[in-house]
PyMOL CGO cylinders between C-alpha atoms (Angstrom):
from pymol import cmd
from pymol.cgo import CYLINDER

trace = [
    CYLINDER, 0.00, 0.00, 0.00, 1.41, 3.41, -1.03, 0.3, 1, 1, 1, 1, 1, 1,
    CYLINDER, 1.41, 3.41, -1.03, 1.12, 5.91, 1.82, 0.3, 1, 1, 1, 1, 1, 1,
    CYLINDER, 1.12, 5.91, 1.82, 3.04, 8.65, 0.07, 0.3, 1, 1, 1, 1, 1, 1,
    CYLINDER, 3.04, 8.65, 0.07, 1.31, 12.02, 0.42, 0.3, 1, 1, 1, 1, 1, 1,
    CYLINDER, 1.31, 12.02, 0.42, 0.19, 13.90, -2.66, 0.3, 1, 1, 1, 1, 1, 1,
    CYLINDER, 0.19, 13.90, -2.66, 1.73, 17.25, -3.62, 0.3, 1, 1, 1, 1, 1, 1,
    CYLINDER, 1.73, 17.25, -3.62, -1.40, 19.01, -2.37, 0.3, 1, 1, 1, 1, 1, 1,
    CYLINDER, -1.40, 19.01, -2.37, -1.43, 17.20, 0.99, 0.3, 1, 1, 1, 1, 1, 1,
    CYLINDER, -1.43, 17.20, 0.99, 2.26, 17.91, 1.54, 0.3, 1, 1, 1, 1, 1, 1,
    CYLINDER, 2.26, 17.91, 1.54, 1.97, 21.65, 0.89, 0.3, 1, 1, 1, 1, 1, 1,
    CYLINDER, 1.97, 21.65, 0.89, -1.46, 22.14, 2.45, 0.3, 1, 1, 1, 1, 1, 1,
    CYLINDER, -1.46, 22.14, 2.45, -0.17, 20.78, 5.78, 0.3, 1, 1, 1, 1, 1, 1,
    CYLINDER, -0.17, 20.78, 5.78, 2.46, 23.53, 6.07, 0.3, 1, 1, 1, 1, 1, 1,
    CYLINDER, 2.46, 23.53, 6.07, 1.39, 26.08, 8.67, 0.3, 1, 1, 1, 1, 1, 1,
    CYLINDER, 1.39, 26.08, 8.67, 2.06, 29.52, 7.16, 0.3, 1, 1, 1, 1, 1, 1,
    CYLINDER, 2.06, 29.52, 7.16, 0.30, 31.57, 9.87, 0.3, 1, 1, 1, 1, 1, 1,
    CYLINDER, 0.30, 31.57, 9.87, 3.52, 33.06, 11.26, 0.3, 1, 1, 1, 1, 1, 1,
    CYLINDER, 3.52, 33.06, 11.26, 4.53, 34.20, 7.78, 0.3, 1, 1, 1, 1, 1, 1,
    CYLINDER, 4.53, 34.20, 7.78, 1.28, 35.94, 6.88, 0.3, 1, 1, 1, 1, 1, 1,
    CYLINDER, 1.28, 35.94, 6.88, 1.71, 39.68, 6.39, 0.3, 1, 1, 1, 1, 1, 1,
    CYLINDER, 1.71, 39.68, 6.39, -1.14, 42.14, 6.97, 0.3, 1, 1, 1, 1, 1, 1,
    CYLINDER, -1.14, 42.14, 6.97, -1.63, 45.21, 4.84, 0.3, 1, 1, 1, 1, 1, 1,
    CYLINDER, -1.63, 45.21, 4.84, -4.76, 47.37, 4.81, 0.3, 1, 1, 1, 1, 1, 1,
    CYLINDER, -4.76, 47.37, 4.81, -6.65, 44.58, 6.49, 0.3, 1, 1, 1, 1, 1, 1,
    CYLINDER, -6.65, 44.58, 6.49, -5.77, 42.01, 3.83, 0.3, 1, 1, 1, 1, 1, 1,
    CYLINDER, -5.77, 42.01, 3.83, -3.54, 38.96, 4.27, 0.3, 1, 1, 1, 1, 1, 1,
    CYLINDER, -3.54, 38.96, 4.27, -0.52, 38.19, 2.14, 0.3, 1, 1, 1, 1, 1, 1,
    CYLINDER, -0.52, 38.19, 2.14, 2.16, 35.52, 2.00, 0.3, 1, 1, 1, 1, 1, 1,
    CYLINDER, 2.16, 35.52, 2.00, 5.53, 36.81, 0.78, 0.3, 1, 1, 1, 1, 1, 1,
    CYLINDER, 5.53, 36.81, 0.78, 6.67, 35.23, -2.46, 0.3, 1, 1, 1, 1, 1, 1,
    CYLINDER, 6.67, 35.23, -2.46, 10.28, 34.47, -1.29, 0.3, 1, 1, 1, 1, 1, 1,
    CYLINDER, 10.28, 34.47, -1.29, 8.94, 32.47, 1.66, 0.3, 1, 1, 1, 1, 1, 1,
    CYLINDER, 8.94, 32.47, 1.66, 6.29, 30.70, -0.43, 0.3, 1, 1, 1, 1, 1, 1,
    CYLINDER, 6.29, 30.70, -0.43, 8.76, 29.71, -3.13, 0.3, 1, 1, 1, 1, 1, 1,
    CYLINDER, 8.76, 29.71, -3.13, 11.35, 28.60, -0.56, 0.3, 1, 1, 1, 1, 1, 1,
    CYLINDER, 11.35, 28.60, -0.56, 8.84, 26.31, 1.15, 0.3, 1, 1, 1, 1, 1, 1,
    CYLINDER, 8.84, 26.31, 1.15, 7.89, 24.71, -2.15, 0.3, 1, 1, 1, 1, 1, 1,
    CYLINDER, 7.89, 24.71, -2.15, 11.54, 24.18, -3.16, 0.3, 1, 1, 1, 1, 1, 1,
    CYLINDER, 11.54, 24.18, -3.16, 12.30, 22.56, 0.21, 0.3, 1, 1, 1, 1, 1, 1,
    CYLINDER, 12.30, 22.56, 0.21, 9.68, 19.92, -0.46, 0.3, 1, 1, 1, 1, 1, 1,
    CYLINDER, 9.68, 19.92, -0.46, 10.04, 19.71, -4.24, 0.3, 1, 1, 1, 1, 1, 1,
    CYLINDER, 10.04, 19.71, -4.24, 13.53, 20.82, -5.40, 0.3, 1, 1, 1, 1, 1, 1,
    CYLINDER, 13.53, 20.82, -5.40, 12.72, 20.38, -9.10, 0.3, 1, 1, 1, 1, 1, 1,
    CYLINDER, 12.72, 20.38, -9.10, 9.70, 22.74, -9.02, 0.3, 1, 1, 1, 1, 1, 1,
    CYLINDER, 9.70, 22.74, -9.02, 9.73, 25.48, -11.67, 0.3, 1, 1, 1, 1, 1, 1,
    CYLINDER, 9.73, 25.48, -11.67, 7.60, 28.49, -12.48, 0.3, 1, 1, 1, 1, 1, 1,
    CYLINDER, 7.60, 28.49, -12.48, 6.95, 30.54, -15.60, 0.3, 1, 1, 1, 1, 1, 1,
    CYLINDER, 6.95, 30.54, -15.60, 5.88, 34.16, -16.04, 0.3, 1, 1, 1, 1, 1, 1,
    CYLINDER, 5.88, 34.16, -16.04, 3.88, 34.34, -19.26, 0.3, 1, 1, 1, 1, 1, 1,
    CYLINDER, 3.88, 34.34, -19.26, 4.88, 36.95, -21.83, 0.3, 1, 1, 1, 1, 1, 1,
    CYLINDER, 4.88, 36.95, -21.83, 2.85, 38.30, -24.71, 0.3, 1, 1, 1, 1, 1, 1,
    CYLINDER, 2.85, 38.30, -24.71, 3.33, 40.04, -28.06, 0.3, 1, 1, 1, 1, 1, 1,
    CYLINDER, 3.33, 40.04, -28.06, 6.40, 41.06, -30.01, 0.3, 1, 1, 1, 1, 1, 1,
    CYLINDER, 6.40, 41.06, -30.01, 7.82, 42.91, -27.01, 0.3, 1, 1, 1, 1, 1, 1,
    CYLINDER, 7.82, 42.91, -27.01, 7.33, 39.90, -24.70, 0.3, 1, 1, 1, 1, 1, 1,
    CYLINDER, 7.33, 39.90, -24.70, 5.39, 41.98, -22.18, 0.3, 1, 1, 1, 1, 1, 1,
    CYLINDER, 5.39, 41.98, -22.18, 4.59, 40.17, -18.91, 0.3, 1, 1, 1, 1, 1, 1,
    CYLINDER, 4.59, 40.17, -18.91, 0.90, 41.15, -19.10, 0.3, 1, 1, 1, 1, 1, 1,
    CYLINDER, 0.90, 41.15, -19.10, -2.09, 41.51, -21.36, 0.3, 1, 1, 1, 1, 1, 1,
    CYLINDER, -2.09, 41.51, -21.36, -3.84, 44.88, -21.45, 0.3, 1, 1, 1, 1, 1, 1,
    CYLINDER, -3.84, 44.88, -21.45, -7.26, 46.10, -22.41, 0.3, 1, 1, 1, 1, 1, 1,
    CYLINDER, -7.26, 46.10, -22.41, -8.06, 49.81, -22.31, 0.3, 1, 1, 1, 1, 1, 1,
    CYLINDER, -8.06, 49.81, -22.31, -11.47, 49.15, -20.81, 0.3, 1, 1, 1, 1, 1, 1,
    CYLINDER, -11.47, 49.15, -20.81, -10.70, 46.62, -18.09, 0.3, 1, 1, 1, 1, 1, 1,
    CYLINDER, -10.70, 46.62, -18.09, -6.98, 47.00, -17.34, 0.3, 1, 1, 1, 1, 1, 1,
    CYLINDER, -6.98, 47.00, -17.34, -4.00, 44.66, -16.95, 0.3, 1, 1, 1, 1, 1, 1,
    CYLINDER, -4.00, 44.66, -16.95, -3.83, 40.92, -16.32, 0.3, 1, 1, 1, 1, 1, 1,
    CYLINDER, -3.83, 40.92, -16.32, -0.74, 38.85, -15.50, 0.3, 1, 1, 1, 1, 1, 1,
    CYLINDER, -0.74, 38.85, -15.50, -0.31, 35.07, -15.75, 0.3, 1, 1, 1, 1, 1, 1,
    CYLINDER, -0.31, 35.07, -15.75, 2.00, 32.48, -14.21, 0.3, 1, 1, 1, 1, 1, 1,
    CYLINDER, 2.00, 32.48, -14.21, 2.39, 28.71, -14.36, 0.3, 1, 1, 1, 1, 1, 1,
    CYLINDER, 2.39, 28.71, -14.36, 4.00, 26.41, -11.80, 0.3, 1, 1, 1, 1, 1, 1,
    CYLINDER, 4.00, 26.41, -11.80, 5.13, 22.84, -12.46, 0.3, 1, 1, 1, 1, 1, 1,
    CYLINDER, 5.13, 22.84, -12.46, 5.80, 20.38, -9.63, 0.3, 1, 1, 1, 1, 1, 1,
    CYLINDER, 5.80, 20.38, -9.63, 6.75, 16.80, -10.42, 0.3, 1, 1, 1, 1, 1, 1,
    CYLINDER, 6.75, 16.80, -10.42, 5.13, 16.96, -13.85, 0.3, 1, 1, 1, 1, 1, 1,
    CYLINDER, 5.13, 16.96, -13.85, 1.90, 18.60, -12.63, 0.3, 1, 1, 1, 1, 1, 1,
    CYLINDER, 1.90, 18.60, -12.63, 1.24, 22.11, -13.93, 0.3, 1, 1, 1, 1, 1, 1,
    CYLINDER, 1.24, 22.11, -13.93, -1.25, 24.68, -12.64, 0.3, 1, 1, 1, 1, 1, 1,
    CYLINDER, -1.25, 24.68, -12.64, -1.72, 28.13, -14.14, 0.3, 1, 1, 1, 1, 1, 1,
    CYLINDER, -1.72, 28.13, -14.14, -3.05, 31.27, -12.46, 0.3, 1, 1, 1, 1, 1, 1,
    CYLINDER, -3.05, 31.27, -12.46, -3.97, 34.81, -13.48, 0.3, 1, 1, 1, 1, 1, 1,
    CYLINDER, -3.97, 34.81, -13.48, -4.36, 38.01, -11.51, 0.3, 1, 1, 1, 1, 1, 1,
    CYLINDER, -4.36, 38.01, -11.51, -5.40, 41.56, -12.44, 0.3, 1, 1, 1, 1, 1, 1,
    CYLINDER, -5.40, 41.56, -12.44, -3.11, 44.43, -11.51, 0.3, 1, 1, 1, 1, 1, 1,
    CYLINDER, -3.11, 44.43, -11.51, -4.95, 45.99, -8.56, 0.3, 1, 1, 1, 1, 1, 1,
    CYLINDER, -4.95, 45.99, -8.56, -4.57, 48.80, -6.06, 0.3, 1, 1, 1, 1, 1, 1,
    CYLINDER, -4.57, 48.80, -6.06, -4.75, 48.40, -2.27, 0.3, 1, 1, 1, 1, 1, 1,
    CYLINDER, -4.75, 48.40, -2.27, -8.56, 48.28, -2.42, 0.3, 1, 1, 1, 1, 1, 1,
    CYLINDER, -8.56, 48.28, -2.42, -8.49, 45.44, -4.97, 0.3, 1, 1, 1, 1, 1, 1,
    CYLINDER, -8.49, 45.44, -4.97, -9.68, 47.70, -7.79, 0.3, 1, 1, 1, 1, 1, 1,
    CYLINDER, -9.68, 47.70, -7.79, -8.31, 47.12, -11.30, 0.3, 1, 1, 1, 1, 1, 1,
    CYLINDER, -8.31, 47.12, -11.30, -5.62, 49.60, -12.32, 0.3, 1, 1, 1, 1, 1, 1,
    CYLINDER, -5.62, 49.60, -12.32, -5.54, 50.90, -15.90, 0.3, 1, 1, 1, 1, 1, 1,
    CYLINDER, -5.54, 50.90, -15.90, -3.18, 52.99, -18.02, 0.3, 1, 1, 1, 1, 1, 1,
    CYLINDER, -3.18, 52.99, -18.02, -4.93, 56.14, -16.79, 0.3, 1, 1, 1, 1, 1, 1,
    CYLINDER, -4.93, 56.14, -16.79, -6.37, 56.99, -13.40, 0.3, 1, 1, 1, 1, 1, 1,
    CYLINDER, -6.37, 56.99, -13.40, -10.13, 56.93, -12.91, 0.3, 1, 1, 1, 1, 1, 1,
    CYLINDER, -10.13, 56.93, -12.91, -12.81, 57.28, -10.24, 0.3, 1, 1, 1, 1, 1, 1,
    CYLINDER, -12.81, 57.28, -10.24, -15.77, 55.09, -9.31, 0.3, 1, 1, 1, 1, 1, 1,
    CYLINDER, -15.77, 55.09, -9.31, -18.77, 55.21, -7.01, 0.3, 1, 1, 1, 1, 1, 1,
    CYLINDER, -18.77, 55.21, -7.01, -20.24, 52.70, -4.60, 0.3, 1, 1, 1, 1, 1, 1,
    CYLINDER, -20.24, 52.70, -4.60, -23.38, 52.89, -2.52, 0.3, 1, 1, 1, 1, 1, 1,
    CYLINDER, -23.38, 52.89, -2.52, -21.13, 53.85, 0.39, 0.3, 1, 1, 1, 1, 1, 1,
    CYLINDER, -21.13, 53.85, 0.39, -18.85, 56.46, -1.21, 0.3, 1, 1, 1, 1, 1, 1,
    CYLINDER, -18.85, 56.46, -1.21, -18.49, 58.52, -4.37, 0.3, 1, 1, 1, 1, 1, 1,
    CYLINDER, -18.49, 58.52, -4.37, -15.51, 59.61, -6.50, 0.3, 1, 1, 1, 1, 1, 1,
    CYLINDER, -15.51, 59.61, -6.50, -13.06, 57.03, -5.21, 0.3, 1, 1, 1, 1, 1, 1,
    CYLINDER, -13.06, 57.03, -5.21, -9.75, 57.40, -7.04, 0.3, 1, 1, 1, 1, 1, 1,
    CYLINDER, -9.75, 57.40, -7.04, -7.68, 54.63, -8.64, 0.3, 1, 1, 1, 1, 1, 1,
    CYLINDER, -7.68, 54.63, -8.64, -4.17, 55.61, -9.72, 0.3, 1, 1, 1, 1, 1, 1,
    CYLINDER, -4.17, 55.61, -9.72, -2.75, 54.56, -13.13, 0.3, 1, 1, 1, 1, 1, 1,
    CYLINDER, -2.75, 54.56, -13.13, -0.69, 51.36, -13.07, 0.3, 1, 1, 1, 1, 1, 1,
    CYLINDER, -0.69, 51.36, -13.07, 3.11, 51.43, -13.14, 0.3, 1, 1, 1, 1, 1, 1,
    CYLINDER, 3.11, 51.43, -13.14, 5.62, 48.66, -13.81, 0.3, 1, 1, 1, 1, 1, 1,
    CYLINDER, 5.62, 48.66, -13.81, 6.08, 48.46, -10.05, 0.3, 1, 1, 1, 1, 1, 1,
    CYLINDER, 6.08, 48.46, -10.05, 2.38, 47.55, -9.75, 0.3, 1, 1, 1, 1, 1, 1,
    CYLINDER, 2.38, 47.55, -9.75, 2.74, 45.00, -12.55, 0.3, 1, 1, 1, 1, 1, 1,
    CYLINDER, 2.74, 45.00, -12.55, 5.72, 43.41, -10.82, 0.3, 1, 1, 1, 1, 1, 1,
    CYLINDER, 5.72, 43.41, -10.82, 3.83, 43.16, -7.51, 0.3, 1, 1, 1, 1, 1, 1,
    CYLINDER, 3.83, 43.16, -7.51, 0.88, 41.57, -9.29, 0.3, 1, 1, 1, 1, 1, 1,
    CYLINDER, 0.88, 41.57, -9.29, 3.13, 38.97, -10.95, 0.3, 1, 1, 1, 1, 1, 1,
    CYLINDER, 3.13, 38.97, -10.95, 4.66, 37.87, -7.65, 0.3, 1, 1, 1, 1, 1, 1,
    CYLINDER, 4.66, 37.87, -7.65, 1.26, 37.79, -5.93, 0.3, 1, 1, 1, 1, 1, 1,
    CYLINDER, 1.26, 37.79, -5.93, 0.00, 35.75, -8.85, 0.3, 1, 1, 1, 1, 1, 1,
    CYLINDER, 0.00, 35.75, -8.85, 2.87, 33.31, -8.27, 0.3, 1, 1, 1, 1, 1, 1,
    CYLINDER, 2.87, 33.31, -8.27, 1.92, 32.94, -4.60, 0.3, 1, 1, 1, 1, 1, 1,
    CYLINDER, 1.92, 32.94, -4.60, -1.70, 32.35, -5.57, 0.3, 1, 1, 1, 1, 1, 1,
    CYLINDER, -1.70, 32.35, -5.57, -0.48, 29.85, -8.15, 0.3, 1, 1, 1, 1, 1, 1,
    CYLINDER, -0.48, 29.85, -8.15, 1.37, 27.97, -5.39, 0.3, 1, 1, 1, 1, 1, 1,
    CYLINDER, 1.37, 27.97, -5.39, -1.83, 28.01, -3.33, 0.3, 1, 1, 1, 1, 1, 1,
    CYLINDER, -1.83, 28.01, -3.33, -3.44, 25.92, -6.07, 0.3, 1, 1, 1, 1, 1, 1,
    CYLINDER, -3.44, 25.92, -6.07, -0.94, 23.23, -5.08, 0.3, 1, 1, 1, 1, 1, 1,
    CYLINDER, -0.94, 23.23, -5.08, -2.01, 23.62, -1.43, 0.3, 1, 1, 1, 1, 1, 1,
    CYLINDER, -2.01, 23.62, -1.43, 0.46, 26.09, 0.13, 0.3, 1, 1, 1, 1, 1, 1,
    CYLINDER, 0.46, 26.09, 0.13, -1.50, 28.65, 2.17, 0.3, 1, 1, 1, 1, 1, 1,
    CYLINDER, -1.50, 28.65, 2.17, -4.70, 27.94, 0.26, 0.3, 1, 1, 1, 1, 1, 1,
    CYLINDER, -4.70, 27.94, 0.26, -6.83, 28.84, 3.28, 0.3, 1, 1, 1, 1, 1, 1,
    CYLINDER, -6.83, 28.84, 3.28, -5.58, 32.45, 3.11, 0.3, 1, 1, 1, 1, 1, 1,
    CYLINDER, -5.58, 32.45, 3.11, -7.77, 32.99, 0.06, 0.3, 1, 1, 1, 1, 1, 1,
    CYLINDER, -7.77, 32.99, 0.06, -10.96, 31.68, 1.66, 0.3, 1, 1, 1, 1, 1, 1,
    CYLINDER, -10.96, 31.68, 1.66, -12.34, 35.19, 2.22, 0.3, 1, 1, 1, 1, 1, 1,
    CYLINDER, -12.34, 35.19, 2.22, -11.09, 36.97, -0.90, 0.3, 1, 1, 1, 1, 1, 1,
    CYLINDER, -11.09, 36.97, -0.90, -14.59, 37.32, -2.34, 0.3, 1, 1, 1, 1, 1, 1,
    CYLINDER, -14.59, 37.32, -2.34, -15.92, 39.35, 0.58, 0.3, 1, 1, 1, 1, 1, 1,
    CYLINDER, -15.92, 39.35, 0.58, -18.44, 42.13, -0.17, 0.3, 1, 1, 1, 1, 1, 1,
    CYLINDER, -18.44, 42.13, -0.17, -17.05, 45.61, -0.91, 0.3, 1, 1, 1, 1, 1, 1,
    CYLINDER, -17.05, 45.61, -0.91, -17.97, 46.89, 2.54, 0.3, 1, 1, 1, 1, 1, 1,
    CYLINDER, -17.97, 46.89, 2.54, -15.64, 44.24, 4.00, 0.3, 1, 1, 1, 1, 1, 1,
    CYLINDER, -15.64, 44.24, 4.00, -12.60, 45.35, 2.01, 0.3, 1, 1, 1, 1, 1, 1,
    CYLINDER, -12.60, 45.35, 2.01, -13.06, 48.96, 0.93, 0.3, 1, 1, 1, 1, 1, 1,
    CYLINDER, -13.06, 48.96, 0.93, -11.07, 51.52, 2.94, 0.3, 1, 1, 1, 1, 1, 1,
    CYLINDER, -11.07, 51.52, 2.94, -12.60, 54.58, 4.54, 0.3, 1, 1, 1, 1, 1, 1,
    CYLINDER, -12.60, 54.58, 4.54, -11.63, 58.09, 3.41, 0.3, 1, 1, 1, 1, 1, 1,
    CYLINDER, -11.63, 58.09, 3.41, -9.05, 60.23, 5.16, 0.3, 1, 1, 1, 1, 1, 1,
    CYLINDER, -9.05, 60.23, 5.16, -11.88, 62.58, 6.17, 0.3, 1, 1, 1, 1, 1, 1,
    CYLINDER, -11.88, 62.58, 6.17, -13.80, 59.73, 7.85, 0.3, 1, 1, 1, 1, 1, 1,
    CYLINDER, -13.80, 59.73, 7.85, -10.63, 58.62, 9.63, 0.3, 1, 1, 1, 1, 1, 1,
    CYLINDER, -10.63, 58.62, 9.63, -10.13, 62.12, 11.07, 0.3, 1, 1, 1, 1, 1, 1,
    CYLINDER, -10.13, 62.12, 11.07, -13.78, 62.37, 12.16, 0.3, 1, 1, 1, 1, 1, 1,
    CYLINDER, -13.78, 62.37, 12.16, -13.59, 58.98, 13.85, 0.3, 1, 1, 1, 1, 1, 1,
    CYLINDER, -13.59, 58.98, 13.85, -10.38, 59.85, 15.66, 0.3, 1, 1, 1, 1, 1, 1,
    CYLINDER, -10.38, 59.85, 15.66, -11.88, 63.12, 16.90, 0.3, 1, 1, 1, 1, 1, 1,
    CYLINDER, -11.88, 63.12, 16.90, -14.88, 61.20, 18.24, 0.3, 1, 1, 1, 1, 1, 1,
    CYLINDER, -14.88, 61.20, 18.24, -12.63, 58.76, 20.07, 0.3, 1, 1, 1, 1, 1, 1,
    CYLINDER, -12.63, 58.76, 20.07, -10.44, 61.53, 21.50, 0.3, 1, 1, 1, 1, 1, 1,
    CYLINDER, -10.44, 61.53, 21.50, -13.51, 63.38, 22.75, 0.3, 1, 1, 1, 1, 1, 1,
    CYLINDER, -13.51, 63.38, 22.75, -14.65, 60.26, 24.60, 0.3, 1, 1, 1, 1, 1, 1,
    CYLINDER, -14.65, 60.26, 24.60, -11.20, 59.37, 25.95, 0.3, 1, 1, 1, 1, 1, 1,
    CYLINDER, -11.20, 59.37, 25.95, -8.45, 61.99, 25.94, 0.3, 1, 1, 1, 1, 1, 1,
    CYLINDER, -8.45, 61.99, 25.94, -5.99, 59.46, 27.41, 0.3, 1, 1, 1, 1, 1, 1,
    CYLINDER, -5.99, 59.46, 27.41, -5.95, 57.45, 24.16, 0.3, 1, 1, 1, 1, 1, 1,
    CYLINDER, -5.95, 57.45, 24.16, -6.84, 54.08, 25.65, 0.3, 1, 1, 1, 1, 1, 1,
    CYLINDER, -6.84, 54.08, 25.65, -9.84, 53.55, 23.37, 0.3, 1, 1, 1, 1, 1, 1,
    CYLINDER, -9.84, 53.55, 23.37, -7.82, 54.59, 20.32, 0.3, 1, 1, 1, 1, 1, 1,
    CYLINDER, -7.82, 54.59, 20.32, -5.08, 52.06, 21.13, 0.3, 1, 1, 1, 1, 1, 1,
    CYLINDER, -5.08, 52.06, 21.13, -7.65, 49.37, 21.85, 0.3, 1, 1, 1, 1, 1, 1,
    CYLINDER, -7.65, 49.37, 21.85, -9.31, 49.85, 18.45, 0.3, 1, 1, 1, 1, 1, 1,
    CYLINDER, -9.31, 49.85, 18.45, -5.99, 49.72, 16.58, 0.3, 1, 1, 1, 1, 1, 1,
    CYLINDER, -5.99, 49.72, 16.58, -5.08, 46.49, 18.34, 0.3, 1, 1, 1, 1, 1, 1,
    CYLINDER, -5.08, 46.49, 18.34, -8.54, 44.97, 17.85, 0.3, 1, 1, 1, 1, 1, 1,
    CYLINDER, -8.54, 44.97, 17.85, -8.53, 45.51, 14.08, 0.3, 1, 1, 1, 1, 1, 1,
    CYLINDER, -8.53, 45.51, 14.08, -4.77, 45.05, 13.56, 0.3, 1, 1, 1, 1, 1, 1,
    CYLINDER, -4.77, 45.05, 13.56, -4.21, 48.41, 11.85, 0.3, 1, 1, 1, 1, 1, 1,
    CYLINDER, -4.21, 48.41, 11.85, -1.63, 51.15, 12.37, 0.3, 1, 1, 1, 1, 1, 1,
    CYLINDER, -1.63, 51.15, 12.37, -4.10, 54.03, 12.04, 0.3, 1, 1, 1, 1, 1, 1,
    CYLINDER, -4.10, 54.03, 12.04, -7.78, 54.64, 11.33, 0.3, 1, 1, 1, 1, 1, 1,
    CYLINDER, -7.78, 54.64, 11.33, -7.35, 55.25, 7.59, 0.3, 1, 1, 1, 1, 1, 1,
    CYLINDER, -7.35, 55.25, 7.59, -6.55, 51.55, 7.20, 0.3, 1, 1, 1, 1, 1, 1,
    CYLINDER, -6.55, 51.55, 7.20, -10.00, 50.55, 8.48, 0.3, 1, 1, 1, 1, 1, 1,
    CYLINDER, -10.00, 50.55, 8.48, -12.59, 49.06, 6.14, 0.3, 1, 1, 1, 1, 1, 1,
    CYLINDER, -12.59, 49.06, 6.14, -16.10, 50.47, 5.83, 0.3, 1, 1, 1, 1, 1, 1,
    CYLINDER, -16.10, 50.47, 5.83, -17.46, 47.48, 7.72, 0.3, 1, 1, 1, 1, 1, 1,
    CYLINDER, -17.46, 47.48, 7.72, -14.99, 47.99, 10.56, 0.3, 1, 1, 1, 1, 1, 1,
    CYLINDER, -14.99, 47.99, 10.56, -15.78, 51.72, 10.56, 0.3, 1, 1, 1, 1, 1, 1,
    CYLINDER, -15.78, 51.72, 10.56, -19.51, 51.04, 10.94, 0.3, 1, 1, 1, 1, 1, 1,
    CYLINDER, -19.51, 51.04, 10.94, -18.87, 48.47, 13.69, 0.3, 1, 1, 1, 1, 1, 1,
    CYLINDER, -18.87, 48.47, 13.69, -16.73, 50.98, 15.61, 0.3, 1, 1, 1, 1, 1, 1,
    CYLINDER, -16.73, 50.98, 15.61, -19.34, 53.73, 15.24, 0.3, 1, 1, 1, 1, 1, 1,
    CYLINDER, -19.34, 53.73, 15.24, -22.00, 51.40, 16.59, 0.3, 1, 1, 1, 1, 1, 1,
    CYLINDER, -22.00, 51.40, 16.59, -19.75, 50.52, 19.53, 0.3, 1, 1, 1, 1, 1, 1,
    CYLINDER, -19.75, 50.52, 19.53, -18.96, 54.18, 20.29, 0.3, 1, 1, 1, 1, 1, 1,
    CYLINDER, -18.96, 54.18, 20.29, -22.63, 55.15, 20.10, 0.3, 1, 1, 1, 1, 1, 1,
    CYLINDER, -22.63, 55.15, 20.10, -23.51, 52.33, 22.49, 0.3, 1, 1, 1, 1, 1, 1,
    CYLINDER, -23.51, 52.33, 22.49, -20.72, 53.41, 24.83, 0.3, 1, 1, 1, 1, 1, 1,
    CYLINDER, -20.72, 53.41, 24.83, -21.97, 57.02, 24.74, 0.3, 1, 1, 1, 1, 1, 1,
    CYLINDER, -21.97, 57.02, 24.74, -25.53, 55.88, 25.49, 0.3, 1, 1, 1, 1, 1, 1,
    CYLINDER, -25.53, 55.88, 25.49, -24.40, 53.90, 28.52, 0.3, 1, 1, 1, 1, 1, 1,
    CYLINDER, -24.40, 53.90, 28.52, -22.37, 56.86, 29.80, 0.3, 1, 1, 1, 1, 1, 1,
    CYLINDER, -22.37, 56.86, 29.80, -25.42, 59.11, 29.51, 0.3, 1, 1, 1, 1, 1, 1,
    CYLINDER, -25.42, 59.11, 29.51, -27.51, 56.59, 31.44, 0.3, 1, 1, 1, 1, 1, 1,
    CYLINDER, -27.51, 56.59, 31.44, -24.89, 56.41, 34.21, 0.3, 1, 1, 1, 1, 1, 1,
    CYLINDER, -24.89, 56.41, 34.21, -24.67, 60.20, 34.46, 0.3, 1, 1, 1, 1, 1, 1,
    CYLINDER, -24.67, 60.20, 34.46, -28.46, 60.50, 34.51, 0.3, 1, 1, 1, 1, 1, 1,
    CYLINDER, -28.46, 60.50, 34.51, -28.71, 57.99, 37.35, 0.3, 1, 1, 1, 1, 1, 1,
    CYLINDER, -28.71, 57.99, 37.35, -26.34, 60.08, 39.47, 0.3, 1, 1, 1, 1, 1, 1,
    CYLINDER, -26.34, 60.08, 39.47, -28.55, 63.15, 39.28, 0.3, 1, 1, 1, 1, 1, 1,
]
cmd.load_cgo(trace, "trace")
């Protein structure tokens, strides 16, 4: 009886939690670490960055929908391919020119034009996602299709308003520090709309309770 683990089982069992990086509330696995873990288990593994056209560009581009990059990974004769759009920190497609868009929560949200730096980042993230198809860190992507309110960042104006509210309630800064720790962000502008609404609800409830306490003392 052959008890040898499959490629997927071998890589899926690797605990990558301590290597997960957080940025703007999203989780990432660095490509050097991901590739190193794969090569430890499967030294002959290879990857390919797909190139297109006469200039061998590492992306395909459409004026209307933006840029897309592609990679392929081969491990012990098994090949999986993956694709990923070039996106900004809010997971919005970047194009050759900047543009704005509206949601039911905010209007005139800006997306900067893509640069080669953005293309390069997308390629390496695509490679990590490609490796996830073989099992490595696959669970990281379980929530990638969350609704916009779960991933979209608040505006700088909202961040300032929220901070002023918190400071008014607690000039010592304890509540501010508690919120940053709770949501694993460095400042309020990194909060998502969903987190922002949750915090507002919590602050309003806290204010209501304080009013009730003060009223009972009269």
